[in-house]
C-alpha positions as CSV (number, residue, x, y, z in Angstrom):
1,M,15.3,-49.5,-22.6
2,K,13.2,-47.2,-24.8
3,K,10.2,-48.0,-22.5
4,K,12.2,-47.0,-19.4
5,L,13.3,-43.8,-21.0
6,F,9.7,-43.0,-22.0
7,V,8.6,-43.6,-18.5
8,I,11.3,-41.4,-17.1
9,G,10.5,-38.7,-19.7
10,I,6.8,-38.8,-18.8
11,S,7.7,-38.5,-15.0
12,I,9.9,-35.6,-15.7
13,L,7.2,-33.9,-17.7
14,M,4.6,-34.5,-14.9
15,L,7.1,-33.2,-12.3
16,L,7.7,-30.0,-14.5
17,S,4.0,-29.6,-14.9
18,F,3.4,-29.9,-11.1
19,S,6.0,-27.4,-10.4
20,C,4.6,-24.9,-12.7
21,T,1.1,-25.1,-11.4
22,S,1.0,-25.9,-7.8
23,N,0.3,-23.1,-5.3
24,T,1.6,-25.4,-2.4
25,G,4.8,-27.0,-3.6
26,T,8.0,-27.1,-1.6
27,A,10.4,-24.4,-1.3
28,G,12.1,-23.5,-4.5
29,E,9.3,-24.7,-6.8
30,K,7.6,-22.2,-9.1
31,K,4.1,-21.9,-7.6
32,I,2.3,-20.0,-10.4
33,P,2.8,-20.7,-14.1
34,E,4.8,-18.1,-16.0
35,K,1.8,-17.4,-18.2
36,V,-1.6,-17.2,-16.4
37,K,-4.7,-17.3,-18.7
38,M,-8.1,-16.1,-17.9
39,T,-11.1,-14.6,-19.7
40,K,-12.1,-10.9,-19.6
41,A,-15.1,-12.0,-17.6
42,E,-13.0,-13.7,-15.0
43,L,-10.8,-10.7,-14.6
44,L,-13.6,-8.2,-14.3
45,N,-15.2,-10.5,-11.7
46,K,-12.1,-10.3,-9.6
47,V,-11.7,-6.5,-10.1
48,K,-15.3,-6.0,-9.0
49,G,-14.7,-8.3,-6.1
50,G,-11.8,-6.2,-4.8
51,W,-13.5,-2.9,-5.0
52,A,-16.7,-4.3,-3.6
53,G,-15.0,-6.0,-0.8
54,Q,-13.3,-2.8,0.3
55,V,-16.7,-1.0,0.5
56,I,-18.3,-3.8,2.5
57,G,-15.3,-4.0,4.9
58,V,-15.2,-0.3,5.7
59,T,-18.9,-0.2,6.0
60,Y,-18.8,-3.2,8.4
61,G,-16.1,-1.8,10.7
62,G,-17.2,1.9,10.5
63,P,-19.1,2.1,13.9
64,T,-15.9,1.0,15.8
65,E,-13.2,3.0,14.2
66,F,-10.7,4.2,16.8
67,R,-13.2,3.6,19.6
68,Y,-11.2,0.5,20.8
69,L,-7.6,1.5,21.5
70,S,-5.1,-1.2,22.6
71,R,-8.1,-3.4,23.2
72,M,-10.4,-5.7,21.4
73,V,-14.0,-4.9,20.6
74,P,-15.8,-7.1,23.1
75,D,-18.0,-9.8,21.9
76,S,-20.9,-8.2,23.7
77,I,-20.8,-5.4,21.1
78,E,-22.9,-6.4,18.0
79,L,-21.4,-5.6,14.6
80,K,-24.5,-4.9,12.7
81,W,-25.4,-5.3,9.1
82,S,-28.3,-4.6,6.8
83,N,-29.2,-3.9,3.3
84,Q,-29.2,0.0,4.1
85,S,-25.8,0.1,5.9
86,A,-23.9,1.6,3.0
87,K,-26.6,3.9,2.1
88,Y,-26.7,5.2,5.7
89,Y,-23.1,6.1,5.7
90,Y,-23.2,7.4,2.1
91,D,-25.9,9.8,3.2
92,N,-24.8,10.7,6.8
93,F,-21.0,10.0,7.1
94,P,-19.5,10.0,3.6
95,G,-16.1,10.7,5.1
96,L,-16.0,7.0,6.2
97,Y,-15.2,6.1,2.7
98,D,-11.8,7.8,2.7
99,D,-10.3,4.3,2.0
100,I,-12.1,4.4,-1.4
101,Y,-12.1,8.1,-2.5
102,M,-8.4,8.4,-1.7
103,D,-7.7,5.5,-4.1
104,L,-10.0,7.0,-6.7
105,T,-7.9,10.2,-6.7
106,F,-5.1,8.1,-8.2
107,V,-7.4,6.0,-10.4
108,D,-8.7,9.2,-11.9
109,V,-5.3,10.5,-12.7
110,F,-4.4,7.4,-14.5
111,E,-7.6,7.6,-16.4
112,K,-6.8,11.2,-17.4
113,E,-3.1,10.9,-18.1
114,G,-2.5,7.2,-18.6
115,I,-0.8,4.5,-16.5
116,D,2.5,6.2,-16.8
117,A,1.2,9.4,-15.1
118,P,4.2,10.8,-13.0
119,A,4.2,11.3,-9.2
120,K,3.8,14.9,-9.5
121,S,0.3,14.7,-11.1
122,H,-0.9,12.3,-8.5
123,A,0.6,14.5,-5.6
124,L,-1.0,17.7,-6.9
125,A,-4.5,16.0,-7.4
126,F,-4.1,14.7,-3.9
127,A,-3.1,17.9,-2.4
128,N,-5.6,20.0,-4.0
129,A,-8.6,17.7,-3.5
130,D,-11.6,18.9,-1.4
131,Y,-11.5,16.0,1.2
132,M,-10.2,16.5,4.7
133,L,-7.0,14.6,5.6
134,W,-5.2,13.5,8.7
135,H,-1.8,12.2,9.7
136,A,0.6,11.2,7.0
137,N,-1.7,12.4,4.4
138,Q,-2.2,15.9,5.9
139,A,1.4,16.3,6.5
140,A,2.1,15.4,2.9
141,R,-0.6,17.8,1.7
142,Y,1.1,20.5,3.8
143,N,4.5,19.7,2.3
144,I,3.3,19.6,-1.2
145,L,1.3,23.0,-0.8
146,N,4.5,24.4,0.6
147,G,6.8,23.3,-2.2
148,I,8.1,20.0,-0.9
149,M,7.2,17.4,-3.5
150,P,7.4,13.6,-3.5
151,P,9.3,11.7,-2.5
152,E,10.4,14.2,0.0
153,S,6.8,14.9,1.1
154,G,6.6,11.6,2.6
155,H,10.1,11.2,4.0
156,W,10.5,10.9,7.8
157,K,12.7,14.0,7.8
158,N,9.8,16.1,6.5
159,N,6.7,14.1,7.8
160,M,6.5,12.8,11.5
161,H,3.7,10.5,10.3
162,A,5.9,8.5,7.7
163,D,5.1,5.2,9.5
164,D,1.4,5.7,9.8
165,I,-1.2,3.6,8.1
166,D,-2.1,6.1,5.4
167,F,-0.7,4.4,2.3
168,Q,-1.8,1.0,3.6
169,I,-5.4,2.0,3.2
170,E,-4.8,3.7,-0.3
171,A,-2.8,1.2,-2.1
172,D,-5.7,-1.2,-3.1
173,F,-5.7,0.3,-6.6
174,A,-2.0,-0.7,-7.3
175,G,-2.7,-4.4,-6.8
176,L,-6.1,-4.2,-8.4
177,M,-4.6,-2.8,-11.6
178,S,-1.7,-5.3,-11.6
179,P,-3.2,-8.7,-11.6
180,G,-0.5,-11.4,-11.0
181,M,2.3,-8.7,-11.5
182,V,3.4,-7.9,-8.1
183,N,6.5,-5.9,-9.3
184,A,4.2,-3.8,-11.5
185,A,2.1,-3.1,-8.3
186,T,5.2,-2.1,-6.3
187,M,6.3,0.2,-9.2
188,F,3.0,2.1,-8.8
189,C,3.4,2.0,-5.1
190,D,6.9,3.6,-5.3
191,R,5.4,6.3,-7.4
192,I,2.4,7.1,-5.2
193,G,3.2,5.8,-1.8
194,H,6.1,8.1,-1.2
195,I,3.8,11.0,-1.6
196,M,2.8,10.5,2.1
197,N,4.8,7.7,3.6
198,Y,8.3,6.2,3.9
199,G,9.8,3.0,5.5
200,D,7.3,0.9,7.3
201,G,4.4,3.2,6.4
202,Y,5.3,2.7,2.8
203,Y,5.7,-1.1,3.3
204,G,2.1,-1.3,4.6
205,G,0.8,-0.2,1.1
206,V,3.3,-2.4,-0.7
207,Y,2.2,-5.4,1.2
208,M,-1.5,-4.9,0.7
209,A,-0.9,-4.2,-3.1
210,A,1.2,-7.3,-3.3
211,M,-1.5,-9.5,-1.7
212,Y,-4.2,-7.9,-4.0
213,S,-2.1,-8.8,-7.0
214,L,-1.6,-12.4,-6.0
215,A,-5.2,-12.8,-5.2
216,F,-5.9,-12.8,-9.0
217,V,-3.9,-15.9,-9.5
218,S,-4.1,-17.9,-6.5
219,D,-6.9,-19.2,-4.3
220,D,-4.5,-20.1,-1.4
221,L,-4.6,-17.5,1.3
222,D,-1.5,-18.8,2.9
223,F,0.4,-18.5,-0.4
224,I,-0.9,-15.0,-1.0
225,I,0.1,-13.9,2.6
226,N,3.6,-15.5,2.4
227,E,4.4,-14.8,-1.2
228,G,3.3,-11.3,-0.9
229,L,5.6,-10.7,1.9
230,K,8.5,-11.3,-0.4
231,A,7.9,-7.9,-1.7
232,I,9.1,-6.4,1.6
233,P,12.8,-6.3,2.6
234,A,13.4,-8.9,5.3
235,E,15.7,-6.5,7.3
236,S,12.8,-4.2,7.9
237,N,10.8,-4.0,11.1
238,Y,7.6,-4.2,9.1
239,Y,8.6,-7.6,7.6
240,K,9.6,-8.9,11.1
241,A,6.2,-7.7,12.5
242,M,4.3,-9.6,9.7
243,Q,6.5,-12.8,10.4
244,D,5.5,-12.5,14.1
245,V,1.9,-12.5,13.2
246,I,2.2,-15.5,11.0
247,S,4.2,-17.3,13.8
248,F,1.6,-16.3,16.3
249,H,-1.0,-18.0,14.1
250,K,1.0,-21.2,14.0
251,Q,1.4,-21.1,17.7
252,Y,-2.3,-20.5,18.3
253,P,-4.0,-21.8,15.2
254,E,-7.4,-22.0,16.7
255,D,-7.5,-18.8,18.9
256,W,-7.2,-15.4,17.2
257,K,-7.5,-13.7,20.5
258,K,-4.4,-15.2,21.8
259,A,-2.6,-14.1,18.7
260,W,-4.0,-10.6,19.2
261,Q,-2.6,-10.6,22.8
262,A,0.8,-11.7,21.5
263,I,0.8,-8.7,19.2
264,E,-0.3,-6.4,21.9
265,D,2.5,-7.7,24.2
266,S,5.1,-7.1,21.4
267,Q,7.1,-4.2,20.4
268,W,4.7,-3.6,17.5
269,A,1.9,-2.4,19.7
270,I,3.9,0.7,20.7
271,D,3.6,3.8,18.5
272,L,6.9,5.5,18.5
273,H,6.6,8.4,16.0
274,C,3.1,9.4,15.4
275,P,2.7,12.5,17.8
276,D,-0.9,11.4,18.7
277,G,0.2,7.9,19.5
278,I,3.4,8.4,21.5
279,G,2.6,7.5,25.2
280,A,-1.0,6.8,24.4
281,P,-3.1,3.7,23.5
282,F,-4.0,5.2,20.1
283,N,-1.9,3.5,17.5
284,I,-2.1,4.4,13.7
285,D,1.2,2.8,12.8
286,A,1.0,0.7,9.7
287,S,2.8,-2.3,11.4
288,V,0.1,-3.0,14.0
289,N,-2.9,-2.3,11.7
290,S,-1.3,-4.4,9.0
291,A,-1.1,-7.2,11.8
292,Y,-4.8,-6.9,12.3
293,V,-5.4,-7.3,8.5
294,L,-3.4,-10.4,8.7
295,L,-5.3,-11.7,11.7
296,G,-8.5,-11.4,9.7
297,L,-7.0,-13.2,6.7
298,L,-5.2,-16.0,8.6
299,Y,-8.0,-16.8,11.0
300,G,-11.0,-16.0,8.8
301,D,-10.7,-19.4,6.9
302,G,-11.9,-17.8,3.7
303,D,-15.2,-16.7,5.1
304,L,-16.0,-13.0,4.6
305,K,-17.9,-12.4,7.7
306,K,-15.3,-14.1,10.0
307,T,-12.5,-12.3,8.3
308,M,-14.1,-8.9,8.8
309,E,-15.2,-9.6,12.2
310,I,-11.7,-10.6,13.5
311,S,-10.0,-7.6,11.7
312,T,-12.7,-5.3,13.2
313,R,-12.6,-6.7,16.7
314,A,-8.9,-6.4,16.8
315,G,-9.5,-2.6,17.3
316,Q,-7.6,0.6,16.4
317,D,-8.4,1.5,12.8
318,S,-11.1,-0.9,12.7
319,D,-12.8,0.2,9.6
320,C,-9.7,0.4,7.3
321,N,-8.4,-3.0,8.5
322,P,-11.4,-5.1,7.6
323,S,-11.7,-3.1,4.3
324,S,-8.2,-4.2,3.3
325,A,-8.9,-7.8,4.4
326,A,-12.2,-8.0,2.8
327,G,-10.8,-6.4,-0.4
328,I,-8.1,-9.1,-0.8
329,L,-10.3,-11.9,0.1
330,C,-13.1,-10.7,-2.4
331,T,-10.5,-10.3,-5.1
332,M,-9.5,-14.0,-4.6
333,M,-13.2,-15.1,-4.5
334,G,-14.5,-12.8,-7.2
335,Y,-17.6,-10.6,-7.1
336,E,-20.0,-13.6,-8.1
337,K,-19.1,-15.5,-5.0
338,I,-19.7,-12.7,-2.5
339,E,-23.0,-13.6,-0.8
340,E,-26.0,-11.6,-1.6
341,S,-26.6,-10.6,2.0
342,W,-23.4,-8.5,1.6
343,L,-24.0,-7.3,-2.1
344,A,-27.6,-6.2,-1.3
345,A,-26.2,-3.3,0.8
346,L,-24.2,-2.1,-2.2
347,T,-27.2,-2.0,-4.7
348,P,-28.6,1.4,-3.4
349,V,-25.3,3.1,-3.7
350,A,-23.6,1.4,-6.7
351,D,-24.3,4.4,-9.1
352,I,-23.8,7.2,-6.5
353,D,-20.5,9.0,-6.8
354,F,-18.3,8.8,-3.8
355,K,-18.0,12.2,-2.0
356,Y,-15.3,14.4,-3.5
357,T,-15.4,12.4,-6.7
358,T,-17.2,11.9,-9.9
359,I,-16.8,8.2,-9.8
360,S,-19.3,5.6,-8.4
361,L,-18.8,1.9,-7.5
362,N,-20.0,0.9,-10.8
363,D,-17.7,3.3,-12.5
364,V,-14.7,2.1,-10.7
365,Y,-15.4,-1.5,-11.7
366,Q,-15.0,-0.6,-15.3
367,L,-12.2,1.9,-14.8
368,G,-10.3,-0.7,-12.7
369,F,-10.7,-3.4,-15.3
370,D,-9.6,-1.2,-18.2
371,Q,-6.6,0.0,-16.3
372,S,-5.7,-3.6,-15.5
373,I,-5.9,-4.5,-19.1
374,K,-3.4,-1.7,-19.9
375,V,-1.0,-2.9,-17.2
376,I,-1.3,-6.5,-18.5
377,E,-0.2,-5.4,-22.0
378,K,2.5,-3.0,-20.7
379,F,4.2,-5.9,-18.9
380,G,4.1,-8.4,-21.8
381,G,0.7,-10.0,-21.4
382,K,-1.7,-10.4,-24.4
383,I,-5.3,-9.8,-25.0
384,K,-6.9,-11.9,-27.8
385,G,-10.6,-11.5,-28.1
386,E,-12.1,-12.6,-24.7
387,N,-8.9,-14.4,-23.6
388,I,-6.2,-12.8,-21.6
389,T,-2.7,-14.0,-20.9
390,I,-0.9,-12.5,-17.9
391,M,2.9,-12.7,-17.4
392,Y,3.2,-13.6,-13.8
393,Q,5.8,-11.8,-11.8
394,E,7.5,-13.5,-8.8
395,P,7.7,-10.8,-6.1
396,V,11.0,-9.0,-5.7
397,A,11.6,-7.0,-2.5
398,V,11.5,-3.2,-2.7
399,P,14.5,-1.3,-1.5
400,L,15.2,-1.1,2.3
401,E,14.0,2.1,4.0
402,I,14.5,2.9,7.7
403,A,12.6,5.9,9.0
404,F,13.6,7.5,12.2
405,P,16.9,5.7,12.8
406,D,17.8,5.6,16.4
407,I,15.1,8.3,17.1
408,Y,13.0,7.4,20.2
409,P,10.5,9.5,22.3
410,Y,11.4,9.4,25.9
411,R,9.2,12.2,27.5
412,V,5.7,13.5,26.8
413,T,4.6,16.8,28.5
414,Q,0.9,17.5,28.1
415,T,-2.1,18.9,30.0
416,Q,-4.8,16.4,31.0
417,R,-8.5,16.6,30.1
418,P,-10.6,16.9,33.1
419,T,-12.1,13.4,34.1
420,G,-15.7,13.2,32.9
421,S,-15.6,16.6,31.1
422,R,-16.4,17.3,27.6
423,A,-14.3,20.4,27.7
424,K,-11.3,20.7,25.4
425,T,-8.0,19.7,26.6
426,P,-6.4,22.9,28.2
427,L,-3.4,24.5,26.8
428,L,0.1,24.5,28.2
429,F,0.4,28.0,27.2
430,A,-0.6,30.3,24.3
431,L,1.1,32.9,22.3
432,T,-1.1,36.1,22.0
433,S,1.5,38.6,20.8
434,N,4.9,38.7,19.4
435,E,6.4,38.2,22.9
436,P,8.4,35.0,22.8
437,A,7.8,31.9,24.8
438,E,10.4,29.1,25.7
439,I,10.4,25.5,26.1
440,K,13.3,23.8,28.0
441,F,14.0,20.3,26.6
442,A,16.7,17.7,26.4
443,G,17.8,15.2,23.9
444,T,17.9,15.0,20.1
445,G,14.5,16.1,19.0
446,L,11.3,18.0,19.7
447,I,7.7,18.0,18.5
448,I,5.4,20.9,19.6
449,K,1.7,20.1,19.3
450,G,-0.9,22.9,19.0
451,S,-2.9,25.1,16.6
452,V,-3.9,28.6,15.7
453,A,-7.4,29.9,16.9
454,G,-9.5,33.1,17.0
455,V,-8.4,34.3,13.6
456,P,-10.3,34.3,10.1
457,K,-10.0,31.0,8.1
458,E,-8.0,32.7,5.4
459,Y,-5.3,33.7,7.9
460,V,-1.8,32.1,7.7
461,G,0.3,32.5,10.8
462,E,4.1,32.5,10.9
463,L,5.8,30.9,13.9
464,E,9.5,31.4,14.3
465,V,11.3,28.7,16.2
466,S,14.8,29.0,17.4
467,I,16.9,26.4,19.0
468,D,19.5,27.7,21.6
469,G,19.2,31.2,20.0
470,T,19.5,30.3,16.4
471,V,16.5,30.4,14.1
472,D,15.7,26.8,13.0
473,R,12.7,27.5,10.8
474,V,9.7,29.7,10.2
475,V,6.6,27.5,10.1
476,K,3.5,28.6,8.2
477,L,0.3,28.0,10.2
478,P,-2.8,28.1,8.0
479,V,-6.1,28.2,10.0
480,D,-7.9,26.5,7.2
481,F,-8.4,22.8,8.4
482,K,-7.8,21.6,4.9
483,T,-4.3,23.2,4.5
484,R,-3.3,23.1,8.3
485,T,0.1,21.8,9.5
486,A,-0.1,18.5,11.5
487,E,2.2,19.9,14.1
488,L,3.2,23.3,15.1
489,Y,6.9,22.3,14.9
490,W,9.0,19.1,14.5
491,N,12.8,18.5,14.4
492,V,14.1,15.1,15.4
493,Q,17.7,15.7,14.1
494,I,19.0,18.1,17.0
495,P,22.4,17.5,18.5
496,D,22.1,15.7,21.8
497,G,22.1,17.9,24.9
498,E,20.1,20.4,26.9
499,H,18.3,23.0,24.8
500,T,15.9,25.8,24.8
501,A,13.4,26.3,22.0
502,T,12.1,29.8,21.6
503,L,8.7,30.5,20.0
504,K,7.8,33.8,18.4
505,W,4.5,34.7,16.7
506,I,5.8,36.9,13.9
507,N,2.4,38.2,12.6
508,P,0.1,38.2,15.5
509,Q,-3.5,39.1,15.2
510,V,-5.7,40.7,17.8
511,G,-8.0,38.3,19.4
512,G,-6.1,35.3,18.1
513,E,-3.7,32.9,19.7
514,I,-1.2,30.1,18.9
515,G,-2.1,27.4,21.5
516,V,0.6,24.8,22.6
517,R,-1.1,21.6,23.9
518,G,2.0,19.7,24.6
519,Y,5.5,18.6,23.4
520,I,7.6,15.5,22.9
521,E,11.2,15.1,23.5
522,F,13.4,12.5,21.8
523,T,16.7,10.6,22.3
524,N,18.8,8.2,20.4
525,T,18.2,5.2,22.6
526,R,14.9,3.4,23.3
527,Q,13.5,3.5,26.8
528,D,10.2,3.7,28.7
529,I,8.2,6.8,27.8
530,E,7.7,9.3,30.8
531,I,4.4,11.1,30.8
532,V,4.4,14.6,32.4
533,N,1.0,15.9,33.1
534,K,0.7,19.6,33.9
């Protein structure tokens, strides 16, 4: 009897041990130990891998960025790499590294103010930085500079780009400073991601950060992908899109191009809210670009080149997507396992500050490591000499956010660029004085696309927009590209019906104009988008 009890006891201990250490156990088993132990050297190796992977990925995909829209980069196009690849872009196109220097804005704030630095500090640093911005980032900067602070600066009511990719490419820092602590990473994401995004756009960053965090404590990509998705609310479209990609991989396990086509044929390949993507092949939505990150991770088989090539050849934002995929994979691998053929390209630039920053790649390796130590201690971990104990966190879904509820574009009115011409797209019309102009539209919302021209850089125009005779708002229109508004006007919460928008330039300048390139009408039911070319 004692022998039987002893055997049973040993069996139970073995079962408990297995359930606490396996990455591939059945549903309900604890896949990562509550306490994860590693050395400082091992932690630094993974932090370095994550940052190096990002730089390698964005450099690799740089030549194809937004050149292949709603189509794959064909196999006939060679994706080149050399020991001078990164140095070439550092010297000639440093703006390629917005994936990195945007992250570094937040890393720098954490370094100066500590890891509890508030959203306001990050928002002001971001809004007043010298770099150029686009889409959700630019809309957020405009909001912040005009007194709309986070989280309202990224909210869909104030930012037509709330679902765009922006935070997805900037959230790496949150996962890299939160090894094995996904919920700590999502805390940082909440603080910073809502500066520029909301809903699915925010979730893109949360998911990337979650996978980075898990890459410190697991070497199983399927686990990282599926466990990381638990940080996203299952009711969200973003979650459903990622689940579709995972299902397509199971359906076509040997052919990523068939999975790509399945994504292209799905609802996720249609951009419904970014003004530049509506009715166009351009798609900067977080969902479809995250799908291309997953394609690389799922079909890359843990091989860095294959992972980056698939995420790049998927098209759209084809430098940012391989950057995220490579960053996650190289965090899992660790810097020391990255092949020298990739690392050799980083050697010439490792001590060069990224443009718009005072931080180099070698600097951020150390900064990232130091900040991860602080986060580990903040969330119950221990540092003892060279040994680290991390208190692993099972992912908890962030709150559900739905951007643009029942708000769908149904008509795009625009002018068409002459075929074969390099001339700028002609205007629908231009305001050159304080004489009002009208746009007749129908439905529940209106976006007007355009810009100010022919006036000094310091000038700030004022455009009064009335809906059905009542002033809706006066939009400030800075000429400076850094502080500009992303759109002339936007309001997708107008009562349904036939409407007239009246535009009046309040402070016209001789020789200047407010040019209108087009407008988009919205309704409360999804339907095919009509394109009206004038």
